[in-house]
N, C-alpha and C positions, 0 to 999 in steps of 0.2 A: 559236770562233776566226774563223769566216767573218764573223760579225757585227762582230767587232772590226776585221777587215781592211777591211770595207766602211766602217765609221765612220772609220777612219784615212785611207782613200782619199778620202772626202768632205771631210775636213778639209784634206788635201793640196791637192786641187783648189781648195777655197775660198781657201786662203791664197796659193797660187802661180799658179794658172792660171784663176781665175774671171774672167768678163767681166761688168762691171757696166753697166747701161743705166738712165739716169735718165729719168723720164717727165715729161710736161707737168703743170703744176699749175694752169694757167688754160685754160679752154675757148676755142678760137678761133672767133669768129663765133657765129651762132645755134646754140643747143644742139641743135635738130632742124631739118632741112631740110624744111619743110612742103610743098615742091614735089613730094615723093614721093607725095602724095595722102592720102586718108583712112586712118584706122586700121581694121584688121580683125584677126580671129583667124587665125593661121596655119593652113595645111592640116592639120597634125598636131594642131591644137587645143591646143597647149601654150604658144604665145607670141603676141605681137602684132607685126604687120608693117604696112607701108603698102600702099596699093593696088598699087604696082608691085613688091611683094615685099621691099622694103628692110626690114631689121630695125628695130624700134623698141624701145629699151631704156628701160623705165619706171624712172626714178630720181626718186622723189617727195620732196616736203617738205610737212610738215603746217603750212601757213600758214593755219590755220582762220579767224583773225580778219582776214585780209588785206583783205577787202572791207568790213569794218565799222569797223576802228579806224585804218587808215592813210589819210593824205591822198595825193593824186596824187604829190607829190614823194617821200613816204616809200615809196609803192608802187613807184615807179621805182627808188629806191635798193635796195629789197629784191629786186626782179626782176632787176636788173642783177647783183647779187651772186650770185644763184642761177644765172643764165646763165653767169657766169664760172667757177662751180664745176661746171658740167656737168649741172645738174638739168634734167630734161625735163618734169616735172609738178609743179605746185603744187596741193595739195588745199586748197580754200577753200570757205567756206559763205556762201550768199546771205542766209539768215535765221539770223544767227550765234548761237552758244551764249551769249555773255556779254550777256544781255538785248538780243539783236539786234532785237527787235520794238519795244521802248520807249525804248532809248537810241540817239539818232541816230548816224549815221556821222560820220566826220571832217569832212564838209562840212555837217553839221547836218540831215541828212535821214533819215527813217525809211523802211523798205522798203514798208510797206503803209499804206493809208488806213483808219483805225479797225481795224487788225489784221484786215482782211478779205482773205483770199488771192486774191479775185477783183478787188481794187482796188489795183493797183500804183501806188506813188508814182514817177512818171517820173523825177524828179530823182535819186532814189537809184539807180535802175537805169541811168541814163546814166553814173553813176560806175562801176558794175559793168561796163558795156560798155567803158568806157575802159580799165579794168585788163586785161580779157581781150584787147583789141586790142593793148595795150602788151606783154603777154606773147607774143602772136603775133609781134610784131616781133622778139622775142628768141629765137624758136624754142622757146617753152615752152607746154605744154598746161596748161589749168586743169582740174583734177579738181573739177568743180563740184557741190557738194551743194546742192540746192534749199532745204533747211532742215536745221537741227540736229534731233536726234531728240526733244528736249523739247517740240517743237511738235506732235508726234503721240502721244507717250507721256511725260507729265510725271511720270516716276518720281522724278526729281530735276532740279534746274536751275531756271532763271528762268521758262521757259515764256513766255507762257501756251500751253496746248494749244488750237490753233485748227483743226486739220485733221480732216476726216472723208473717207470715200471720194469723196463727190460734189465737194466743193470742192478736194480734192487733185488729182483728175483735171483739173479746169478750170485750176488753177494750173500743173500740169505741162504742159498743152497750150499755155498762154500762154508759158511759158519755152521750150518746145521750138520754137515758132514764132519767137520772138524770136532765138534763137541757131542756127537751122537752118543758116545759111550761114557761121557762124563755123568756121574750119578747126581750131581748137585747143581743142575741148571734149571732155572725158570726163565723162559723168554718173555721179555717185555718190549712190545713194539711202541712206537710213538716218540716220546721225549718232549713233552711240554710244548707242543705246538698245535694250533687248531687245524682241522681239515676244512679248508675253504673252497677247494676246487676238486673236481672229479679226478683229475690226474693225480692229485695228492692222495686221495682215497685209494686209487688204483696202485700207487707206489707202495703204500703201507701194506695193502693186501698182497701185493706181489712179493714183498720181502718176507712176509709171514708164510706165504705158500712155498717160497723157496726154502725156508728153514724146515718146514714140514717135510718137504721132499728130501732134504738132506739128512734130517735126523730120524725120519721114519715115524714121527709122532711120539718119540720117546720122552718128550718133556712138555709140561704144561706151558700155556701161552696166554698173555693178556696184553693190555694196551695202556700206557701212561698218558693221560690227556693233559690239556692245559688247565689253568686254574678255573674252578667253578664248573668244570665239565666232567663227564664220565664216558668211559668206553662204550657204554650202552647206547649213547646217542647216535653213533655212527655205525658201530660194528657188532651190535648185540646178536644179530642173526648170522654172523659169519661163523663158519664151522671151525675156523682156527682159534676163535676166542673161547678159551676154556672157562675163564672167570672175568668178571667186570672189575675195573679199577677206577676209582674216582680221585680227583685232586680237590679236596675240600678247602685247601688254601690257608692263608696266613692271617686269619682273623681270630681273636680271642673268644668270639661269641658263637653260640649255637645258631647259625644262620640257616637260611633255606637249603643250603647245600647238604646239611645233615638230614633234612627231610628227603632229599634226593637219594641218599644212601638207602633209606627205607623204600623209596619208590623203585630203585633198582632191585631191591630184595623181592618185590612183588611181581616183577616182570615175568612174562612168558616168552620163550621157554625159560625155566628157572635156571639161573646161574649164580654161583657164589659171588659176593661183592666185598671189596676192601677199599679203604682209603689209603692210597699210595703216597699222598703228600698232604698232611695236615699242617698246622702251624709248627714251625721249628722252634726249638729252644734257643733263646738269645737272638731271635730274629726280629728285625724291625716290624712292629705290628702294622699290618696292612701296608707294608713297604715304606712307612713314613716314620723314621726314627726321631725326627725333630718334634713331631706332634704327638706321637703315640709311644715312644720309647721302644724298648726291646722286651720280648716275651720272657716268661719265667718257667720254672719247672711246673708250677700249678697250671699254667696255660697249656702245657703239652700233656699233662695227665688227663685233663677234661676230655679232649678228643678221643683218647684211648677208650674211655668208657662210653662216651656218646656214640662212637662208631660200633663198638662191640655190642652194646645193648640195643642198637637200632638195626641189627641184623648182619653186621660184618662178620666174616669168619676169622679175621685176624686184624692186625694193625701195623702201620709203619710210623716209626719215630724219625725225627730228623733234627740236626743241629746246624745252625747257620754257618759255623766255621768248618764243620766236618763235611758237609756236602761238597764244599769247594776245596777241602783239604788245604785251608789257608795257613800259611806261616809267614813271618815278617818279610821274607825276601820275595814274596809273590804279591801281585796286584790284588788288593781286596775287592770283593763285590759287596756293595751296600753295607759297609761298616761292621764287619765282624768284630767281636769284643775280645777275642783271645785266639791263639793258634790252635789248630786242630788237636795237637797232642795234649793240650790242657783241656780242651772242650770235651773230649771223649769221657771225662769223668765228672761232667756237670750233673747235678742232682737228678734232673729229669731222665737222663740216659740210664741211670741206675735204678730208677723206679719203674721202668717198663716191665721188669721181670715179675713184679708183683701182680700185674695184670695177667701174665701168662700163668703164673702159679695158681691164681684164683680160678681162672677158666678151666685149667686142667684138673682142679680138685673136685669138680662136679661133672656129671654126665654132660658131654659137650655136643654130641651129634643130634640131640633132641631139643636143643635150646632154640627158643624163638623170642623175638622182640614182643613186649607187651606192656605198654604204658598204662593199660587199664588197671594194673596193680595199684597205681598211685591214685588216691582220692583227689578229684579235681579241686583246684583252688576255688573258693567260694565266690571270689570277685570276678575272676576271668573265666571260670568254668572250664579250665584246661589244666594240663599238667603244670604243677607249680614251677616257678622260676622262669627267667627269660635271660637272653644275652649269655653272659658267662655263667649264669646260675641255673641253667636248665637241668631239671631232674629227668632221668630216663630209667627204664626198668626192663628186665628180661626174666624169663623163667624157662623151665623145661616143659615139654608137652605133657608129661606125666604128672605134673603138679607136685614133684618131690622137692623142688627148691625154687626160690625166686630171689632176685637181687635188685636193689634200687641204688642208683648212683646219686649221692647227696653232695652237690658241689659247694654248699654253703650251710652254715650252722643255723638252720631254722626248723621250727616244728613242721611236721608233715604227717599225713596219715596214709595207711595202706589197707587194702582189702585182704583180710586173712583167708577168705573163702577160695582164693586161687590155689590154696594148698589142699591136698587130698587126705593127708593124715589127720588124725583127731587132734594131735598136738603139734605145735610148730616151735622149733628152737630158733631163737633170734641171735644173731651175731653182729658185731661191728667189725668190719675189715678195714684196716688202714692202708690206703694205696701209697702212702709215703714211706712206710717201712715194713709192710707185710704182716703186721701184728693183727691177730684175730682175738676179739674179746667176746666171750659168751655172755649174753644178757640173761634171758629167762625163757620159760616155756609159756606159750599162749594157746588158747583154743583156736581152731581154724574157722571161727565165725566172727561176723561183724568187722569192725575196723579197729585198728590200733594206732595210737599216735606216738611218734618217736621224735627225739632230737639228738643229734650226734654228740659224742662225748665231750668235745671241746669246741664249742661254737666259734666260728671265725670266718673271715672272708676267703682265706686261702687254705683252710683245713678241711679238705673234702674227705668223705667217708663213704663206705658201701655197706648198706644194710643187707645182710644175707639171711634168708628165711629157709629153714630146712624142715622137711617132714621128719619128726622125731623118730619114727619107726625105722627110718633108713640108716640111722646112726652114721651119718656122714662125718668124716674127720673135720677138724677145724678148717675153715676156708683158707686156701693157699697151701695146704699140706697135701701130699700125694695120697691118693686112695690106696 
């Protein structure tokens, strides 16, 4: 009876007394204010901040072929689109995956002379310089991979394999020195290949150490692993690794890989963790388009909140056409559905901003993962939902707010005693359009049952619970 009354009360407030707040859909001005200084790891080792302590929200896009396939005009178009959508990092590769050594860039230049890592072709790198500077004008960081992984482990791909520990360190030092004073660089080692041999591990470490020597440690550094793996498995204790990166991969479901995000969160020494490659929008699900079709905007929203609420400090979006910057005159990789210049405006790409706005509207540096907020399913005795319908929860350590990601429209219950204030304000936040709807106030005792406003398989919502005494703004609006 109590659950039924709570449900009816929620419906009553939703229909008759809820307040709706619409959020911005275009980011005003530069995506990040670079005047706050260099990036560093926060004091609690969970997040990234600027030198002056200002929060940095990592909202990335996998523009892997940006530096290789796009002209200046196209790069400008792409970067401006991502600025307007609130992206803060573009992950791009200097020695690109798609035959980046032997196929010239959009201006007709190759990166190296005779594929020698110690002989840079200046014309190519001047184009790289231009793109990075253009990104800085827009307040966007470049997550710069010095090379794709097939250049140090040609397990698959075009290659050729050109790196060893000696020339990798020299190459790294050259790049570190070149970009030492650029304010908007995050270094990303690796490039989607496994470390299978000791010499491969030594090569990656040598390149990282060369960069550190060249740039004096002025930029943060991580490692992009192959699918289903994380940087922590090989490099967690390396001093050059400032934060961990996972590749949770191209599945629609909450797999064991998302549990590994949380396992990375718990590691010692503590380091921030992020998913650098979840399922892309319009990507063949599990790489099998004939059997599984292509992913949708719903599929890319779920990992955003699965990762954030499981302990990640930020998130990376991707689109199957955009990572390869595909257009009809180029060879496609695994059936892209549209050219990159159309794909940049796909729904999921524009919906990532609502995750950033939500996270920035509440205290961020005290946030922790906590699925105990959700009352366990009576049948499974675990967090409700499985596969694509997994529920996850987060809160701040002070008990002033909590959030539950609700991927499917079904009843669920939460523990109200995770909150410290006497009264709790409940909101529904729409991750599809950024709208916030105020529900009602509840006591912070017992459990409460909720069901999202429009039940459905692809209509996910986020329940936000606030300590009423804190008078937080509507979710997704700036404090």
